PALUMFI-390451 format. One record per residue (C-alpha): residue number from 1; residue in three letters; z, y, x. Coordinates in steps of 0.1 Angstrom, whole numbers, always signed. Each point is the difference from the previous one (the first is absolute). Last residue first. Layout:
<rs>
<num=NUM	residu=ALA	w=Z	v=Y	u=X> $
...
</rs>
This chain:
<rs>
<num=356	residu=ALA	w=+70	v=-225	u=+69> $
<num=355	residu=ARG	w=+6	v=+10	u=-37> $
<num=354	residu=LEU	w=+6	v=+33	u=+10> $
<num=353	residu=ALA	w=-31	v=+5	u=+21> $
<num=352	residu=GLY	w=-23	v=-2	u=-28> $
<num=351	residu=LEU	w=-1	v=-3	u=-39> $
<num=350	residu=HIS	w=+25	v=+28	u=-3> $
<num=349	residu=PHE	w=+7	v=+7	u=-39> $
<num=348	residu=LEU	w=+15	v=-32	u=-9> $
<num=347	residu=GLY	w=+26	v=-1	u=+28> $
<num=346	residu=LEU	w=+6	v=+38	u=-9> $
<num=345	residu=TRP	w=+6	v=-11	u=-38> $
<num=344	residu=GLN	w=+23	v=-33	u=+11> $
<num=343	residu=ARG	w=+24	v=+27	u=+22> $
<num=342	residu=LEU	w=+1	v=+25	u=-29> $
<num=341	residu=PHE	w=+8	v=-27	u=-24> $
<num=340	residu=LEU	w=+28	v=-12	u=+21> $
<num=339	residu=MET	w=+10	v=+39	u=+1> $
<num=338	residu=SER	w=-7	v=+5	u=-36> $
<num=337	residu=ARG	w=+30	v=-23	u=-18> $
<num=336	residu=ALA	w=-3	v=+20	u=-28> $
<num=335	residu=HIS	w=-32	v=-12	u=-15> $
<num=334	residu=ALA	w=-36	v=+7	u=+14> $
<num=333	residu=ALA	w=-30	v=-1	u=-19> $
<num=332	residu=VAL	w=-31	v=-17	u=+17> $
<num=331	residu=LEU	w=-37	v=+9	u=-4> $
<num=330	residu=LEU	w=-24	v=-23	u=+16> $
<num=329	residu=MET	w=-37	v=+11	u=+9> $
<num=328	residu=VAL	w=-30	v=-15	u=+7> $
<num=327	residu=MET	w=-30	v=+11	u=+18> $
<num=326	residu=HIS	w=-36	v=+5	u=+2> $
<num=325	residu=ARG	w=-9	v=-34	u=+0> $
<num=324	residu=LYS	w=-5	v=-12	u=+37> $
<num=323	residu=TYR	w=+26	v=+29	u=+10> $
<num=322	residu=ALA	w=+27	v=-17	u=-20> $
<num=321	residu=SER	w=-2	v=-36	u=+12> $
<num=320	residu=ALA	w=+31	v=+3	u=+12> $
<num=319	residu=LEU	w=+20	v=+15	u=-26> $
<num=318	residu=LEU	w=+3	v=+37	u=+2> $
<num=317	residu=THR	w=+35	v=+13	u=-7> $
<num=316	residu=ILE	w=+19	v=+27	u=-21> $
<num=315	residu=ALA	w=+35	v=+1	u=+1> $
<num=314	residu=PHE	w=+24	v=+16	u=-30> $
<num=313	residu=VAL	w=+32	v=+27	u=+0> $
<num=312	residu=VAL	w=+24	v=+3	u=-28> $
<num=311	residu=ALA	w=+27	v=+23	u=+13> $
<num=310	residu=PHE	w=+38	v=-8	u=-1> $
<num=309	residu=VAL	w=+6	v=-20	u=+29> $
<num=308	residu=PHE	w=-27	v=+15	u=+19> $
<num=307	residu=VAL	w=+17	v=+34	u=-5> $
<num=306	residu=VAL	w=+29	v=-10	u=+16> $
<num=305	residu=HIS	w=-17	v=-18	u=+30> $
<num=304	residu=LEU	w=-20	v=+30	u=+2> $
<num=303	residu=SER	w=+34	v=+18	u=+7> $
<num=302	residu=HIS	w=+10	v=-22	u=+27> $
<num=301	residu=ILE	w=-32	v=+6	u=+18> $
<num=300	residu=SER	w=+10	v=+37	u=+0> $
<num=299	residu=ASP	w=+29	v=-7	u=+12> $
<num=298	residu=CYS	w=-8	v=-16	u=+30> $
<num=297	residu=CYS	w=-28	v=+23	u=+8> $
<num=296	residu=VAL	w=+25	v=+29	u=-6> $
<num=295	residu=LYS	w=+23	v=-16	u=+24> $
<num=294	residu=GLY	w=-24	v=-1	u=+27> $
<num=293	residu=LEU	w=-10	v=+37	u=-3> $
<num=292	residu=VAL	w=+34	v=+9	u=+2> $
<num=291	residu=LYS	w=+7	v=-21	u=+34> $
<num=290	residu=ASP	w=-32	v=+11	u=+15> $
<num=289	residu=ARG	w=-36	v=-15	u=+6> $
<num=288	residu=GLU	w=+11	v=-34	u=-14> $
<num=287	residu=ILE	w=-14	v=-31	u=+20> $
<num=286	residu=SER	w=+12	v=-33	u=-15> $
<num=285	residu=VAL	w=-4	v=-28	u=+22> $
<num=284	residu=PHE	w=-11	v=-31	u=-17> $
<num=283	residu=GLN	w=+11	v=-33	u=+13> $
<num=282	residu=GLY	w=-24	v=-21	u=+13> $
<num=281	residu=LYS	w=+19	v=-15	u=+30> $
<num=280	residu=ASP	w=-17	v=+19	u=+26> $
<num=279	residu=ASP	w=+7	v=+33	u=-21> $
<num=278	residu=PHE	w=-22	v=+12	u=-27> $
<num=277	residu=HIS	w=-16	v=+32	u=-10> $
<num=276	residu=ALA	w=-20	v=+17	u=+32> $
<num=275	residu=PRO	w=-1	v=-37	u=+8> $
<num=274	residu=SER	w=-23	v=-9	u=-28> $
<num=273	residu=LEU	w=-31	v=+22	u=+11> $
<num=272	residu=GLN	w=-23	v=-26	u=+11> $
<num=271	residu=GLY	w=+13	v=-17	u=-31> $
<num=270	residu=ARG	w=-5	v=-38	u=-3> $
<num=269	residu=LYS	w=+35	v=-8	u=+7> $
<num=268	residu=PHE	w=+4	v=+22	u=-31> $
<num=267	residu=LEU	w=-15	v=-26	u=-25> $
<num=266	residu=LYS	w=+14	v=-32	u=+15> $
<num=265	residu=PRO	w=+35	v=+15	u=+3> $
<num=264	residu=THR	w=+1	v=+4	u=-37> $
<num=263	residu=LEU	w=+3	v=+37	u=-11> $
<num=262	residu=ARG	w=+33	v=+6	u=-19> $
<num=261	residu=GLY	w=-1	v=+2	u=-39> $
<num=260	residu=ARG	w=-25	v=+20	u=-20> $
<num=259	residu=ILE	w=+23	v=+28	u=-18> $
<num=258	residu=GLU	w=+23	v=+11	u=+31> $
<num=257	residu=MET	w=-23	v=-16	u=+22> $
<num=256	residu=ILE	w=-28	v=+25	u=-5> $
<num=255	residu=ALA	w=+24	v=+31	u=+3> $
<num=254	residu=LYS	w=+10	v=-10	u=+32> $
<num=253	residu=LEU	w=-41	v=-5	u=+11> $
<num=252	residu=MET	w=-4	v=+32	u=-15> $
<num=251	residu=GLN	w=+31	v=+16	u=+25> $
<num=250	residu=ASN	w=-17	v=-17	u=+29> $
<num=249	residu=ASN	w=-33	v=+13	u=-7> $
<num=248	residu=SER	w=+15	v=+36	u=-8> $
<num=247	residu=ASP	w=+19	v=+20	u=-27> $
<num=246	residu=GLY	w=-2	v=-28	u=-25> $
<num=245	residu=ALA	w=-6	v=+6	u=-35> $
<num=244	residu=PHE	w=-9	v=-33	u=-12> $
<num=243	residu=LEU	w=-6	v=-4	u=-41> $
<num=242	residu=ILE	w=-9	v=+37	u=-4> $
<num=241	residu=LYS	w=+16	v=+6	u=-34> $
<num=240	residu=GLY	w=-18	v=+13	u=-31> $
<num=239	residu=THR	w=+5	v=-35	u=-19> $
<num=238	residu=TYR	w=-33	v=-7	u=-10> $
<num=237	residu=MET	w=-24	v=+17	u=+25> $
<num=236	residu=GLU	w=+27	v=-8	u=+28> $
<num=235	residu=TYR	w=+0	v=-33	u=-6> $
<num=234	residu=LEU	w=-40	v=+2	u=-4> $
<num=233	residu=THR	w=-4	v=+18	u=+32> $
<num=232	residu=CYS	w=+22	v=-26	u=+21> $
<num=231	residu=GLY	w=-21	v=-31	u=-12> $
<num=230	residu=ILE	w=-30	v=+20	u=+8> $
<num=229	residu=SER	w=+12	v=+8	u=+37> $
<num=228	residu=TRP	w=+6	v=-36	u=+3> $
<num=227	residu=MET	w=-33	v=-12	u=-15> $
<num=226	residu=ASP	w=-19	v=+25	u=+22> $
<num=225	residu=VAL	w=+19	v=-17	u=+30> $
<num=224	residu=ALA	w=-13	v=-33	u=-14> $
<num=223	residu=TYR	w=-36	v=+7	u=+10> $
<num=222	residu=ASP	w=+7	v=-12	u=+38> $
<num=221	residu=TYR	w=+25	v=+5	u=+28> $
<num=220	residu=PRO	w=+11	v=-14	u=+33> $
<num=219	residu=ILE	w=+36	v=+1	u=+7> $
<num=218	residu=GLY	w=+10	v=+33	u=+17> $
<num=217	residu=LEU	w=+34	v=+4	u=-17> $
<num=216	residu=ILE	w=-4	v=+32	u=-16> $
<num=215	residu=ILE	w=-36	v=-12	u=-14> $
<num=214	residu=GLU	w=+17	v=-34	u=-8> $
<num=213	residu=PRO	w=+23	v=+14	u=-24> $
<num=212	residu=ALA	w=-21	v=+19	u=-22> $
<num=211	residu=ARG	w=-3	v=+38	u=+0> $
<num=210	residu=TYR	w=+4	v=+17	u=-35> $
<num=209	residu=PHE	w=+30	v=+21	u=+8> $
<num=208	residu=ARG	w=-15	v=+9	u=+36> $
<num=207	residu=SER	w=-33	v=+11	u=-10> $
<num=206	residu=VAL	w=-26	v=-29	u=+13> $
<num=205	residu=LEU	w=-4	v=-4	u=+35> $
<num=204	residu=TYR	w=+24	v=+11	u=+23> $
<num=203	residu=PRO	w=+13	v=-31	u=+18> $
<num=202	residu=THR	w=-35	v=-4	u=+15> $
<num=201	residu=VAL	w=-11	v=-34	u=+17> $
<num=200	residu=ASP	w=-38	v=+4	u=+0> $
<num=199	residu=MET	w=-23	v=-16	u=-29> $
<num=198	residu=HIS	w=-29	v=+3	u=+18> $
<num=197	residu=ALA	w=-22	v=+0	u=-33> $
<num=196	residu=THR	w=-9	v=+35	u=+3> $
<num=195	residu=ALA	w=-31	v=+6	u=+23> $
<num=194	residu=ALA	w=-5	v=-39	u=-3> $
<num=193	residu=ASP	w=-10	v=+4	u=-37> $
<num=192	residu=THR	w=+6	v=-31	u=-21> $
<num=191	residu=LYS	w=+35	v=+7	u=-6> $
<num=190	residu=ASP	w=-3	v=+35	u=-12> $
<num=189	residu=ILE	w=+31	v=+17	u=+8> $
<num=188	residu=ALA	w=+14	v=+31	u=-22> $
<num=187	residu=THR	w=+16	v=+29	u=+16> $
<num=186	residu=GLY	w=-19	v=+24	u=-17> $
<num=185	residu=LEU	w=-6	v=-17	u=-30> $
<num=184	residu=ASP	w=+16	v=+27	u=-20> $
<num=183	residu=CYS	w=-9	v=-10	u=-39> $
<num=182	residu=ILE	w=+12	v=-29	u=-24> $
<num=181	residu=LYS	w=-11	v=+11	u=-35> $
<num=180	residu=LEU	w=+20	v=+1	u=-34> $
<num=179	residu=VAL	w=-14	v=+1	u=-38> $
<num=178	residu=ASN	w=+25	v=+7	u=-28> $
<num=177	residu=HIS	w=+13	v=+34	u=+14> $
<num=176	residu=SER	w=-20	v=+20	u=-27> $
<num=175	residu=GLU	w=-13	v=+24	u=+27> $
<num=174	residu=ASN	w=-5	v=-26	u=+27> $
<num=173	residu=VAL	w=+24	v=-18	u=+18> $
<num=172	residu=LEU	w=+1	v=-6	u=+43> $
<num=171	residu=ILE	w=+18	v=-22	u=+25> $
<num=170	residu=ASN	w=+2	v=+10	u=+32> $
<num=169	residu=ASP	w=+33	v=+17	u=-3> $
<num=168	residu=PRO	w=+19	v=-28	u=-23> $
<num=167	residu=LYS	w=-4	v=-23	u=+34> $
<num=166	residu=LEU	w=-30	v=-20	u=+17> $
<num=165	residu=ASP	w=-1	v=+9	u=+36> $
<num=164	residu=ALA	w=-15	v=-31	u=+17> $
<num=163	residu=HIS	w=-34	v=-2	u=-23> $
<num=162	residu=ILE	w=-8	v=-34	u=+16> $
<num=161	residu=ILE	w=-41	v=-5	u=-7> $
<num=160	residu=SER	w=-14	v=-33	u=-4> $
<num=159	residu=CYS	w=-25	v=+10	u=-25> $
<num=158	residu=LYS	w=+16	v=-27	u=-25> $
<num=157	residu=ARG	w=+34	v=+10	u=+12> $
<num=156	residu=MET	w=-6	v=+38	u=-8> $
<num=155	residu=HIS	w=-14	v=-14	u=-34> $
<num=154	residu=ALA	w=+29	v=-20	u=-8> $
<num=153	residu=LEU	w=+21	v=+28	u=+13> $
<num=152	residu=ALA	w=-17	v=+23	u=-22> $
<num=151	residu=ILE	w=+4	v=-23	u=-32> $
<num=150	residu=PHE	w=+37	v=-4	u=+11> $
<num=149	residu=ILE	w=+5	v=+37	u=-6> $
<num=148	residu=GLN	w=-19	v=-2	u=-37> $
<num=147	residu=TYR	w=+26	v=-25	u=-9> $
<num=146	residu=ALA	w=+29	v=+16	u=+13> $
<num=145	residu=TYR	w=-8	v=+36	u=-17> $
<num=144	residu=ALA	w=-1	v=-20	u=-33> $
<num=143	residu=ARG	w=+32	v=-14	u=+2> $
<num=142	residu=THR	w=+16	v=+32	u=+15> $
<num=141	residu=ALA	w=-11	v=+17	u=-30> $
<num=140	residu=GLY	w=+15	v=-31	u=-22> $
<num=139	residu=LEU	w=+32	v=+0	u=+19> $
<num=138	residu=ASN	w=+9	v=+37	u=-2> $
<num=137	residu=ILE	w=-2	v=+22	u=+26> $
<num=136	residu=GLY	w=+29	v=+10	u=+24> $
<num=135	residu=VAL	w=+38	v=+9	u=+1> $
<num=134	residu=ASN	w=-5	v=+33	u=+20> $
<num=133	residu=ASN	w=-14	v=+19	u=-35> $
<num=132	residu=GLY	w=-32	v=-25	u=+6> $
<num=131	residu=PHE	w=-27	v=+21	u=-19> $
<num=130	residu=LYS	w=-5	v=+30	u=+24> $
<num=129	residu=ARG	w=+19	v=-13	u=+28> $
<num=128	residu=LEU	w=-16	v=-31	u=-2> $
<num=127	residu=VAL	w=-32	v=+12	u=-9> $
<num=126	residu=GLU	w=-6	v=+16	u=+31> $
<num=125	residu=ARG	w=+15	v=-25	u=+22> $
<num=124	residu=LEU	w=-28	v=-19	u=-19> $
<num=123	residu=ASN	w=-27	v=+23	u=+14> $
<num=122	residu=MET	w=-15	v=+29	u=-21> $
<num=121	residu=SER	w=-33	v=+7	u=-21> $
<num=120	residu=LEU	w=-30	v=-16	u=+15> $
<num=119	residu=ASN	w=-31	v=+19	u=+13> $
<num=118	residu=GLU	w=-26	v=-26	u=+15> $
<num=117	residu=PHE	w=-2	v=+5	u=+36> $
<num=116	residu=VAL	w=-18	v=+21	u=+26> $
<num=115	residu=MET	w=+7	v=-5	u=+39> $
<num=114	residu=CYS	w=+0	v=+26	u=+21> $
<num=113	residu=LEU	w=-3	v=-1	u=+43> $
<num=112	residu=HIS	w=+11	v=+35	u=+10> $
<num=111	residu=GLY	w=-20	v=+21	u=+24> $
<num=110	residu=LYS	w=-5	v=+28	u=-21> $
<num=109	residu=TYR	w=-13	v=-21	u=-28> $
<num=108	residu=ASP	w=-11	v=-40	u=+5> $
<num=107	residu=PHE	w=-13	v=-18	u=-26> $
<num=106	residu=GLN	w=+10	v=-28	u=-18> $
<num=105	residu=ARG	w=-9	v=-19	u=-35> $
<num=104	residu=ILE	w=+14	v=-16	u=-32> $
<num=103	residu=PHE	w=+27	v=-27	u=+6> $
<num=102	residu=LYS	w=+11	v=-13	u=-32> $
<num=101	residu=ILE	w=+43	v=-6	u=+3> $
<num=100	residu=ILE	w=+5	v=-40	u=-4> $
<num=99	residu=HIS	w=+8	v=-12	u=-32> $
<num=98	residu=LYS	w=-23	v=-29	u=-1> $
<num=97	residu=ARG	w=-20	v=+10	u=-30> $
<num=96	residu=GLY	w=-22	v=+26	u=+17> $
<num=95	residu=GLU	w=-37	v=-17	u=-11> $
<num=94	residu=PRO	w=-11	v=-6	u=+31> $
<num=93	residu=ASP	w=+31	v=-17	u=+15> $
<num=92	residu=ALA	w=-13	v=-19	u=+28> $
<num=91	residu=GLU	w=-18	v=+37	u=+13> $
<num=90	residu=ASN	w=+35	v=+18	u=-7> $
<num=89	residu=LEU	w=+19	v=-25	u=+21> $
<num=88	residu=LYS	w=-26	v=+6	u=+32> $
<num=87	residu=GLU	w=-3	v=+35	u=-5> $
<num=86	residu=LEU	w=+36	v=+7	u=+1> $
<num=85	residu=ILE	w=+4	v=-25	u=+31> $
<num=84	residu=ALA	w=-28	v=+21	u=+21> $
<num=83	residu=ILE	w=+14	v=+35	u=-16> $
<num=82	residu=GLU	w=+36	v=-13	u=+20> $
<num=81	residu=THR	w=-21	v=-6	u=+31> $
<num=80	residu=TYR	w=-16	v=+37	u=+0> $
<num=79	residu=GLY	w=+33	v=+17	u=-9> $
<num=78	residu=GLY	w=+20	v=-20	u=+32> $
<num=77	residu=LYS	w=-29	v=+14	u=+22> $
<num=76	residu=ARG	w=+7	v=+33	u=-12> $
<num=75	residu=LEU	w=+39	v=-6	u=+4> $
<num=74	residu=ALA	w=-5	v=-8	u=+37> $
<num=73	residu=ASP	w=-23	v=+31	u=+4> $
<num=72	residu=ASN	w=+24	v=+23	u=-17> $
<num=71	residu=ASN	w=-9	v=+28	u=-25> $
<num=70	residu=ARG	w=+23	v=-13	u=-26> $
<num=69	residu=MET	w=-20	v=-18	u=-26> $
<num=68	residu=MET	w=-11	v=+16	u=-34> $
<num=67	residu=LYS	w=+4	v=-21	u=-28> $
<num=66	residu=ILE	w=-14	v=+13	u=-30> $
<num=65	residu=ALA	w=+7	v=-6	u=-38> $
<num=64	residu=VAL	w=-28	v=+4	u=-27> $
<num=63	residu=LEU	w=-3	v=+16	u=-32> $
<num=62	residu=GLU	w=-35	v=+2	u=-17> $
<num=61	residu=LYS	w=-22	v=+28	u=-9> $
<num=60	residu=THR	w=-29	v=-22	u=+13> $
<num=59	residu=THR	w=-16	v=+26	u=+27> $
<num=58	residu=ILE	w=+29	v=+23	u=+1> $
<num=57	residu=ASP	w=+22	v=-36	u=+13> $
<num=56	residu=VAL	w=+35	v=+16	u=-14> $
<num=55	residu=ALA	w=+31	v=+0	u=+32> $
<num=54	residu=ARG	w=+32	v=-16	u=+3> $
<num=53	residu=ALA	w=+11	v=+2	u=+36> $
<num=52	residu=VAL	w=+16	v=-27	u=+23> $
<num=51	residu=GLY	w=+14	v=+8	u=+38> $
<num=50	residu=SER	w=-4	v=-26	u=+23> $
<num=49	residu=PHE	w=+16	v=-22	u=+27> $
<num=48	residu=MET	w=+35	v=-3	u=-6> $
<num=47	residu=GLY	w=-4	v=+13	u=-36> $
<num=46	residu=ARG	w=-1	v=+31	u=-19> $
<num=45	residu=GLY	w=-2	v=+17	u=-34> $
<num=44	residu=LEU	w=-21	v=+3	u=-27> $
<num=43	residu=ALA	w=-15	v=+31	u=+7> $
<num=42	residu=ALA	w=-19	v=+12	u=-32> $
<num=41	residu=GLN	w=-32	v=+16	u=-14> $
<num=40	residu=ILE	w=-21	v=-3	u=+28> $
<num=39	residu=GLN	w=-38	v=+1	u=-7> $
<num=38	residu=TYR	w=-19	v=-26	u=+15> $
<num=37	residu=ARG	w=-41	v=+2	u=+1> $
<num=36	residu=GLY	w=-11	v=+25	u=+29> $
<num=35	residu=ASN	w=+21	v=-26	u=+23> $
<num=34	residu=LEU	w=+30	v=+10	u=-10> $
<num=33	residu=VAL	w=+3	v=+33	u=-22> $
<num=32	residu=GLU	w=+33	v=+19	u=+4> $
<num=31	residu=GLY	w=+18	v=+11	u=-34> $
<num=30	residu=ILE	w=+32	v=-7	u=+9> $
<num=29	residu=ARG	w=+5	v=-4	u=+38> $
<num=28	residu=ILE	w=+8	v=-32	u=+21> $
<num=27	residu=LYS	w=+10	v=+13	u=+34> $
<num=26	residu=TYR	w=-15	v=-33	u=+21> $
<num=25	residu=TYR	w=+26	v=-18	u=+14> $
<num=24	residu=GLY	w=+2	v=-3	u=+41> $
<num=23	residu=ASP	w=+36	v=+0	u=+6> $
<num=22	residu=LYS	w=-1	v=+38	u=+10> $
<num=21	residu=ASP	w=-17	v=+11	u=-33> $
<num=20	residu=ASP	w=-40	v=-1	u=-2> $
<num=19	residu=GLY	w=-24	v=+24	u=-16> $
<num=18	residu=GLU	w=-10	v=+7	u=+35> $
<num=17	residu=LEU	w=+4	v=-28	u=+22> $
<num=16	residu=ILE	w=+26	v=-1	u=+25> $
<num=15	residu=GLY	w=-4	v=-1	u=+36> $
<num=14	residu=GLY	w=+9	v=+37	u=+3> $
<num=13	residu=LYS	w=-27	v=+12	u=-23> $
<num=12	residu=ILE	w=-29	v=-24	u=-8> $
<num=11	residu=ALA	w=-27	v=+8	u=-22> $
<num=10	residu=PRO	w=-15	v=-25	u=-22> $
<num=9	residu=VAL	w=-25	v=-22	u=+15> $
<num=8	residu=ASP	w=-23	v=-12	u=-30> $
<num=7	residu=PRO	w=+2	v=+32	u=-18> $
<num=6	residu=ALA	w=+15	v=+4	u=-31> $
<num=5	residu=LYS	w=-25	v=+5	u=-33> $
<num=4	residu=GLY	w=+25	v=-7	u=-28> $
<num=3	residu=ASP	w=-4	v=+35	u=-14> $
<num=2	residu=GLY	w=+32	v=+10	u=+4> $
<num=1	residu=GLU	w=+3	v=+6	u=+35> $
</rs>
């Protein structure tokens, strides 16, 4: 099995491909050679749709990362969509300067679609854990990362791509921690491709803590949802705290309004899903899962308020011409009146539905 010469159709035992676990993930084995070329060095973890391993390309001696999709027809189809989007982004950036992960090639191995990527060191969440000490990383590092992130955002915008799942976990850094690249475009949307540009109303697009209000409310969304996610991510990088930590979409709206202020009737009336969160008079209806959890949510918001008053935070925004001229960033330091500052900050960050 270690020679990489797997049969095209793997043996099936009890409906599960041999070598898979019960959930369809491939059981990664250290030392195994995939596709006759990639020798596994380490298992890096699992996501909802795939497992990831670090391997050495025995033909070039270079390290690579291999994403192995779960054995599932729908996920395989999604994998091909991700590949098409990656190829589009990479082809538009032949010199690799736009901070998008480099996709190298694809292959099939024992019933699994595999994607080969350049190898990077760790993601931003791991950077926070290692260097943030629960208080975030310094302003200089955050600014440097922000600059690169906005180059990537501008590139995706130019290519008509919405990432739709930006968060610290999906931003990788190199061994020297001075270059980052955006990865995991498994839920990305190509607005020029009818197959992915349907823009269905779905309240669970984007990981919850980084989910923009228009997604929660069922309002048509655009590239601004990525800006919102990055705003939340940069705040987290600098402070070490999650900005909006609601345990549900409803509690996310509550947390957002604690800082951003009430949503305007003009805004929430546009939402197909607004009735789940607002009554007929436009009053927000807080739905707490239980008394204890509800109190914890409220206390958490209060404690964040205290953190804001004593913390120095900053905002980054793109001007209207940013996508035509790469980007322009505005860095602003806050003072003690941080709640007011954060309302202004989020208004700057979100160039889409919140201006409606």
